[in-house]
C-alpha positions as CSV (number, residue, x, y, z in Angstrom):
1,M,0.1,0.3,0.3
2,K,3.1,2.2,0.4
3,G,3.3,3.1,-3.4
4,E,-0.8,4.3,-4.0
5,I,-1.1,7.3,-4.8
6,K,-4.0,9.3,-2.6
7,P,-5.5,12.7,-4.6
8,D,-5.6,15.4,-2.0
9,W,-7.6,18.9,-1.9
10,K,-4.8,20.5,-4.1
11,D,-5.3,18.3,-6.7
12,F,-9.3,18.4,-6.2
13,M,-9.0,22.4,-6.9
14,A,-6.5,22.0,-10.0
15,L,-9.0,19.9,-11.3
16,V,-11.6,22.4,-10.9
17,L,-9.9,25.0,-11.8
18,A,-9.4,23.3,-15.3
19,A,-12.9,22.4,-15.5
20,Y,-13.7,26.2,-14.9
21,S,-10.9,27.6,-17.6
22,L,-12.2,25.2,-19.8
23,L,-16.4,26.1,-19.3
24,L,-16.4,30.0,-18.9
25,P,-15.2,31.2,-22.1
26,P,-18.0,29.8,-23.8
27,L,-20.4,30.4,-21.2
28,F,-19.6,34.3,-21.1
29,L,-19.3,34.3,-24.7
30,V,-23.2,32.8,-24.9
31,L,-24.4,35.2,-22.1
32,G,-22.7,38.4,-24.2
33,A,-24.3,36.8,-27.2
34,L,-28.0,36.5,-25.9
35,F,-27.2,40.0,-24.0
36,L,-26.3,41.6,-27.3
37,F,-29.0,40.5,-28.6
38,L,-31.9,41.3,-25.8
39,L,-29.6,45.2,-26.2
40,L,-30.3,45.4,-29.6
41,V,-34.4,44.1,-30.2
42,R,-34.7,46.6,-27.4
43,I,-33.2,49.2,-29.1
44,F,-34.5,48.6,-32.2
45,L,-38.0,47.7,-31.2
């Protein structure tokens, strides 16, 4: 059992940060496009 690697909280935080860095830019892109669309609809209607 000495060679077994156990993940600790630092590995978990690295995994969470990697997931956020992959998921946040597309999410911001979609939300920004939606906001821009709603803004344009509000201006022209």
